[in-house]
C-alpha positions in Angstrom: -11.4 17.5 -20.4 -11.1 14.4 -22.1 -7.7 12.5 -23.5 -5.6 9.4 -22.5 -4.3 11.2 -19.1 -7.7 12.9 -17.9 -8.6 10.0 -15.3 -5.4 10.1 -13.8 -5.2 14.1 -13.3 -8.7 13.9 -11.8 -7.4 11.1 -9.4 -4.6 13.2 -8.6 -6.6 16.8 -7.8 -9.3 14.7 -6.0 -6.9 12.8 -3.7 -5.0 16.2 -3.0 -7.9 18.0 -1.7 -10.6 15.5 -0.6 -8.9 14.5 2.5 -8.0 18.0 3.4 -11.6 19.0 3.2 -12.9 16.0 5.0 -10.1 16.6 7.9 -11.6 20.0 8.2 -15.2 19.1 8.3 -14.4 16.3 10.9 -12.8 19.1 13.2 -15.8 21.4 12.4 -18.7 19.0 12.9 -17.4 16.6 15.6 -19.2 13.9 13.7 -16.9 11.6 11.5 -19.8 10.2 9.6 -21.6 13.1 8.7 -18.5 14.8 7.2 -17.3 12.1 5.4 -20.7 11.5 3.7 -20.8 15.5 2.8 -17.2 15.0 1.3 -18.0 11.7 -0.5 -20.9 13.6 -2.3 -18.7 16.5 -3.1 -16.4 13.9 -4.7 -18.9 12.1 -6.8 -20.2 15.2 -8.2 -16.9 16.4 -9.4 -16.2 12.9 -10.8 -19.3 13.5 -13.2 -18.6 16.9 -13.9 -15.2 17.9 -14.2 -14.6 15.3 -17.1 -16.9 17.5 -19.0 -16.4 20.8 -17.4 -12.9 20.7 -16.6 -11.0 20.8 -13.2 -11.7 24.2 -11.8 -9.1 26.4 -11.0 -9.8 26.1 -7.2 -10.5 22.4 -6.7 -10.7 22.8 -3.2 -12.9 25.8 -2.7 -15.2 23.8 -5.5 -15.2 20.7 -3.3 -16.1 22.9 -0.1 -18.6 24.9 -2.0 -20.3 21.7 -3.0 -20.1 19.8 0.4 -21.2 23.0 2.2 -24.3 23.3 0.1 -25.2 19.8 0.4 -24.7 19.9 4.0 -27.0 22.8 4.7 -29.7 21.2 2.7 -29.3 17.5 4.2 -28.9 18.6 7.7 -31.7 21.1 7.9 -33.1 19.5 11.0 -29.6 19.3 12.6 -29.4 23.3 13.6 -25.9 23.1 15.5 -24.6 21.5 12.2 -26.3 24.1 9.8 -25.2 26.9 11.9 -21.6 25.7 11.6 -21.7 24.9 8.0 -23.3 28.5 7.4 -20.4 30.2 9.3 -17.7 28.0 7.7 -15.5 30.0 5.0 -12.9 27.9 2.6 -10.1 28.2 3.2 -9.8 28.8 7.0 -6.9 31.2 8.0 -3.9 29.2 9.1 -5.4 25.8 9.3 -3.3 23.2 10.2 -3.3 20.0 8.0 -5.9 17.6 10.2 -4.8 14.6 7.6 -2.9 12.8 9.8 -5.6 13.0 12.5 -7.9 11.5 9.5 -5.3 8.6 9.0 -5.4 7.6 12.5 -9.1 7.1 12.9 -9.3 5.5 9.6 -6.6 3.0 10.6 -7.8 2.5 14.4 -7.1 -1.1 15.7 -11.0 -1.4 16.7 -12.0 -1.5 12.7 -11.2 -4.6 10.7 -8.3 -4.5 8.4 -10.8 -4.5 5.2 -12.6 -1.8 6.8 -9.5 0.2 7.7 -8.2 0.1 4.2 -11.5 0.7 2.3 -12.1 4.1 4.8 -8.5 5.0 4.2 -8.9 5.1 0.5 -12.6 6.9 0.4 -12.0 9.2 3.1 -8.1 10.2 2.9 -7.8 9.6 -0.8 -11.1 10.4 -2.1 -11.6 7.7 -4.0 -15.6 6.6 -4.5 -16.8 3.6 -3.4 -17.0 2.4 -6.8 -13.4 3.0 -7.6 -12.2 0.8 -4.8 -14.5 -2.0 -5.6 -13.2 -2.0 -9.1 -9.6 -1.8 -7.4 -10.0 -4.7 -5.5 -12.5 -6.9 -7.6 -15.2 -7.1 -5.1 -18.7 -6.2 -5.2 -19.6 -2.1 -4.8 -22.0 -3.5 -2.3 -19.3 -4.8 0.0 -17.2 -1.9 -0.1 -20.2 0.1 0.8 -21.3 -2.2 3.6 -17.3 -2.3 5.1 -17.5 1.6 5.4 -20.8 1.8 6.7 -20.1 -0.4 9.5 -16.8 1.3 10.0 -18.4 4.6 10.2 -21.1 3.3 12.8 -18.5 1.6 14.7 -16.4 4.6 15.2 -19.1 6.8 16.3 -20.8 4.0 18.6 -17.2 3.6 20.2 -16.3 6.9 20.4 -13.3 6.7 18.8 -11.4 10.0 19.1 -10.6 12.0 16.4 -6.8 12.8 17.5 -3.2 11.9 16.8 -2.1 9.4 19.4 0.7 10.4 21.6 3.5 8.9 24.2 3.5 5.3 24.6 0.5 4.7 22.3 1.8 6.3 19.3 4.3 3.6 18.1 1.8 1.0 18.1 -0.8 3.0 16.3 1.8 4.1 13.5 2.6 0.6 13.1 -1.3 -0.3 12.7 -1.4 2.7 10.0 2.0 1.7 8.3 0.6 -2.1 7.9 -2.4 -0.7 6.4 -0.5 1.0 3.7 2.2 -1.8 3.0 -1.0 -4.1 2.5 -2.3 -1.9 0.1 1.1 -1.6 -1.8 1.3 -5.6 -1.8 -1.9 -6.1 -3.1 -1.4 -3.5 -5.8 2.0 -5.0 -6.6 1.1 -8.7 -7.0 -2.6 -9.0 -6.8 -4.1 -12.0 -4.9 -7.1 -12.2 -7.4 -7.4 -14.0 -10.7 -8.7 -11.3 -12.7 -5.4 -9.2 -13.0 -1.4 -9.7 -12.0 -0.7 -6.2 -10.3 -2.8 -2.8 -9.8 -1.1 0.2 -10.6 -3.6 2.6 -9.1 -3.5 0.6 -5.5 0.3 1.1 -5.6 0.0 4.6 -6.7 -2.2 5.2 -3.9 -0.2 3.4 -1.3 3.0 5.6 -2.3 1.1 8.6 -1.9 -0.5 7.9 1.5 3.3 6.8 2.3 4.3 10.1 1.4 1.8 11.6 3.1 2.9 10.1 6.5 6.5 11.3 5.6 5.2 14.8 5.3 3.3 14.8 8.3 5.4 12.9 10.7 8.9 14.0 9.6 10.7 12.4 12.8 9.3 8.9 12.1 12.0 6.9 10.2 9.7 4.0 9.5 7.5 6.1 7.7 10.2 7.0 5.4 11.3 3.4 5.3 8.2 2.3 4.0 7.8 5.1 1.4 11.6 4.0 0.3 10.8 0.4 0.1 7.9 1.4 -2.1 10.0 3.5 -4.4 12.5 1.2 -4.7 9.8 -1.5 -5.7 8.4 0.5 -8.0 11.6 1.5 -9.7 12.1 -1.9 -11.0 8.5 -2.1 -12.5 9.2 -2.0 -16.2 11.3 -5.3 -16.0 8.8 -7.5 -13.8 6.5 -8.8 -16.7 7.6 -10.3 -20.0 5.3 -9.2 -23.1 3.3 -12.3 -22.4 2.3 -11.2 -19.1 4.4 -13.8 -17.0 6.5 -12.8 -14.2 10.0 -12.5 -14.6 12.0 -13.5 -11.5 14.9 -10.8 -10.0 17.4 -12.9 -11.8 16.1 -12.9 -15.2 15.1 -9.2 -14.9 16.7 -7.0 -17.8 18.0 -4.2 -15.4 18.5 -1.6 -18.1 14.8 -1.2 -17.8 15.0 -0.3 -14.0 14.9 3.5 -13.4 18.4 4.3 -11.8 17.5 8.0 -10.7 14.5 6.4 -8.7 16.7 3.8 -6.9 19.2 6.5 -6.1 16.5 9.0 -4.8 14.9 6.3 -2.4 18.3 4.9 -1.2 19.3 8.5 -0.4 15.8 9.1 1.6 16.6 5.8 3.3 20.1 6.8 4.4 18.7 10.5 5.4 16.3 8.7 7.7 18.7 6.0 9.3 21.3 8.6 9.9 19.0 11.4 11.7 17.3 9.0 13.8 19.1 5.8 14.6 15.9 3.9 15.3 16.0 1.1 12.8 12.7 -0.5 12.1 11.4 -3.6 10.1 10.3 -1.3 6.9 13.7 0.6 6.8 15.4 -2.9 6.8 13.1 -4.2 4.0 13.9 -1.3 2.2 17.9 -1.6 2.8 17.5 -5.5 1.6 15.5 -4.4 -1.7 18.3 -1.3 -2.3 20.8 -3.9 -1.8 19.2 -6.0 -4.9 18.7 -2.5 -7.0 22.2 -1.0 -6.7 23.7 -4.4 -7.9 24.2 -3.7 -11.6 24.3 -7.4 -12.4 22.6 -10.4 -10.6 26.2 -11.7 -9.8 27.1 -8.6 -8.0 24.5 -9.1 -5.4 25.9 -8.6 -2.0 24.2 -11.7 -0.6 26.4 -11.5 2.8 25.0 -8.0 3.4 21.3 -9.2 2.5 21.9 -12.1 5.0 23.0 -9.7 7.6 19.8 -7.5 7.1 17.5 -10.7 7.0 18.7 -11.4 10.6 18.2 -8.0 11.7 14.9 -8.0 10.3 13.9 -11.4 12.3 15.1 -10.0 15.2 12.8 -7.1 14.9 9.9 -8.8 13.4 10.2 -12.6 13.3 7.9 -14.2 10.8 7.7 -17.7 8.8 8.0 -15.3 5.6 11.0 -13.5 6.2 12.5 -16.8 7.1 11.6 -18.3 3.5 13.0 -15.0 2.2 16.4 -15.4 4.2 16.6 -19.0 2.7 16.8 -17.5 -0.9 19.6 -15.7 0.3 21.3 -18.6 1.5 20.8 -20.3 -1.4 23.2 -17.9 -3.5 25.1 -17.3 -0.2 25.7 -20.8 0.9 24.5 -23.2 -1.6 20.8 -24.9 -2.3 21.5 -27.8 0.1 21.7 -25.2 3.1 18.9 -23.0 2.0 16.4 -26.5 1.3 17.1 -27.5 4.7 16.2 -24.2 6.4 13.2 -24.1 4.2 12.2 -27.5 5.0 11.4 -26.3 8.7 8.7 -23.9 7.4 6.5 -26.5 5.8 4.3 -26.5 8.3 3.6 -22.9 8.9 3.7 -22.1 5.1 2.3 -25.5 3.8 -0.7 -23.0 2.0 1.6 -20.3 0.6 2.4 -20.4 -3.1 5.8 -19.0 -2.6 7.0 -21.4 -0.5 6.3 -24.4 -2.9 7.8 -22.6 -6.2 10.9 -21.5 -3.8 11.3 -25.1 -2.9 11.0 -26.5 -6.3 13.8 -24.4 -7.3 16.2 -25.4 -4.8 15.0 -29.1 -5.4 15.7 -28.4 -9.2 19.2 -27.0 -8.2 20.1 -30.3 -6.5 18.8 -32.5 -9.3 15.7 -33.6 -7.7 13.2 -33.0 -10.7 10.3 -35.2 -10.1 10.3 -33.3 -6.5 10.4 -30.3 -7.9 7.8 -30.9 -10.3 5.5 -31.5 -7.4 6.3 -28.4 -5.6 5.5 -26.5 -8.7 2.1 -28.1 -9.2 1.3 -27.4 -5.4 2.3 -23.9 -5.9 0.1 -23.7 -9.1 -2.7 -24.9 -6.9 -2.6 -22.4 -4.3 -1.9 -19.0 -6.4 -4.8 -17.0 -8.2 -2.2 -14.3 -9.6 -2.2 -14.8 -13.4 1.4 -13.7 -13.9 2.7 -16.2 -11.2 0.4 -19.1 -13.0 1.9 -18.2 -16.1 5.5 -18.3 -14.7 4.9 -21.8 -13.1 3.1 -23.5 -16.0 6.2 -22.3 -18.4 8.2 -24.1 -15.7 6.0 -27.4 -15.7 6.1 -27.4 -19.5 9.8 -27.1 -20.0 11.1 -29.0 -16.9 
């Protein structure tokens, strides 16, 4: 199975089946760490053999067979596990999709955020440790250590393998959505110097968000996050110029946007809002992006509506970064002088945030304060490691 798209095919197949197998083995064995080890062994075997042998007709059964064989061998001294594995057949009749429980245990708040992300990618998405390390441009040993510590924490703390219920669910779901959103953000505009963006991380985030929508159809925030990711992805072809420089929204070629994807994501968002009447931060963020995406030209942007949505977002989830983005809308709706006055109030909170200084530079330039604008761009350049942002800021400084 060699060819230009074989790695993407392999990733898609493993992603679809590894999480299901892990969920079933955790339920069967009652031991998260042992089940995860067995599935990871099976996944690594698949990634070695399938490129040469081809993807089997029943990849789920193939992964199960390898995991079961490995378990019977490795767990020979654990008679309880061996008996359960020996009696297990695949697929189990009418087995429910247990991946939701898997997601919640991987994103448990007792775990650190880096551990939550690494564990989710490995256990739910089926990525190998090496693949996760490559995606985040960190040493493989670092990822392995995060996963090992997380599995130990789950066992020692007795973290339950269940979907939270009642009053606990909203907060725990928020934790899961935050992990997926952080994963998307890192892929959409990387924080590292090695690359501008990481399509593989964006794809994993979209897949996880879609999984949550499928498993939790009555949760509108899951749909809001999925719509948000898809709306951003629909503009992907216009985000970078041929030289790798970031292209700002006002300058993007909108003919390159995927209008069908925008329409479908907007429909998903509207349907969730109408069905549940429970607005949340991800739905509101998606609505803001939809306002931008549905405008045929930058001049057609409905800034008044966007400001209303930012005010709602600040009510639901106040943050300095949201106030920064609102100031950008104020620039076009009320003028750069008003926007700059609002932005200056955030100077202390966002002094180490590159986008604050880059936005401030644009507003100062609008007001004819070019020397101050140049200094603000220089501060932004010092604070970002992203190569596409650096190229944009360097271009501004050369031509200022």
